[in-house]
C-alpha positions in Angstrom: -74.7 -120.7 -28.7 -76.2 -117.4 -27.6 -79.6 -119.1 -26.9 -77.9 -121.7 -24.7 -76.0 -119.1 -22.7 -79.1 -116.9 -22.4 -81.1 -119.9 -21.0 -78.3 -120.9 -18.7 -78.2 -117.4 -17.3 -82.0 -117.3 -17.0 -81.9 -120.6 -15.0 -79.4 -119.2 -12.6 -81.4 -116.0 -12.1 -84.6 -118.0 -11.5 -82.9 -120.3 -9.0 -81.4 -117.4 -7.1 -84.9 -115.8 -7.0 -86.4 -119.0 -5.7 -88.6 -120.0 -8.6 -88.4 -122.3 -11.6 -90.0 -121.7 -15.0 -91.4 -125.1 -16.1 -92.0 -123.9 -19.7 -88.3 -122.9 -20.1 -87.1 -126.1 -18.3 -89.2 -128.2 -20.6 -88.2 -126.6 -23.9 -86.8 -129.3 -26.2 -83.8 -127.3 -27.4 -82.8 -125.0 -24.6 -84.4 -126.7 -21.6 -81.2 -128.6 -20.7 -79.2 -125.3 -20.6 -81.9 -123.7 -18.4 -81.9 -126.7 -16.0 -78.1 -126.7 -15.7 -78.1 -123.0 -14.9 -80.8 -123.6 -12.4 -79.0 -126.5 -10.8 -75.7 -124.7 -10.6 -77.2 -121.7 -8.8 -79.1 -124.0 -6.4 -75.9 -125.7 -5.5 -74.3 -122.3 -5.0 -77.1 -121.3 -2.6 -76.7 -124.5 -0.7 -73.0 -124.0 -0.2 -73.5 -120.4 0.9 -76.0 -121.5 3.5 -73.7 -124.2 4.7 -70.9 -121.7 5.1 -73.3 -119.4 7.0 -74.3 -122.2 9.3 -70.7 -123.0 10.0 -69.9 -119.4 10.8 -72.9 -119.1 13.2 -72.0 -122.4 14.9 -68.4 -121.2 15.3 -69.4 -117.9 16.9 -72.0 -119.6 19.0 
């Protein structure tokens, strides 16, 4: 379980930093955890940017 959480956190960190580790993502045991963390963080970034765009459009 610790490995899964560690890889999930690494995926989030990499996504927020803007790069993906193909070796970690392809690992047969922990790759899915890394990819899920990566995807969750990318969705978070997308939502933050959408909110920023909305604020900027509101304030013209």
